[in-house]
C-alpha positions, 0 to 999 in steps of 0.5 A: 319766251313765247310770242302770240300774235294777233291777226291785226299785228300780222296784217300790220306787219305785212303792210309795213314789211316788218318781220317777227325777229324785228318785233321781237328784238324791240320787245326784248331790247327796246325802251318802254315809253308808256305802261298800260298796267290796268289793261285787260286781260294782261298789262300792255306796253308801248316800246320804242326800239331801233332795228335795221336803222328803222325806229319801230314802236311796238305794243304788246301785252305780257302775261306775267303768270306764264312760264318763262316770263320776265318783266323788263 
C-alpha cells in the first residue's frame, strides 16, 4: 500500500516524535473507531492503535480505486 502524507500530518508527527512506521502500523493493525464515508474526495477513518506502548489516533483517507487498495 502506498501512503501519502499531507504537510499538516508531517508537521504533527515531527512535533510529537511519531514515525511513519508507527502511523502505518496503526493504519494496518489498529481499530477503526469512526468512519467518515461521505468525506471528499475520499472516505476517511479515525483509527486507534497501540504502538510502542503509546496509544495513537490516526485519521486517514482511502482511495478505494487505487491499485492494491484493501479495505479493512
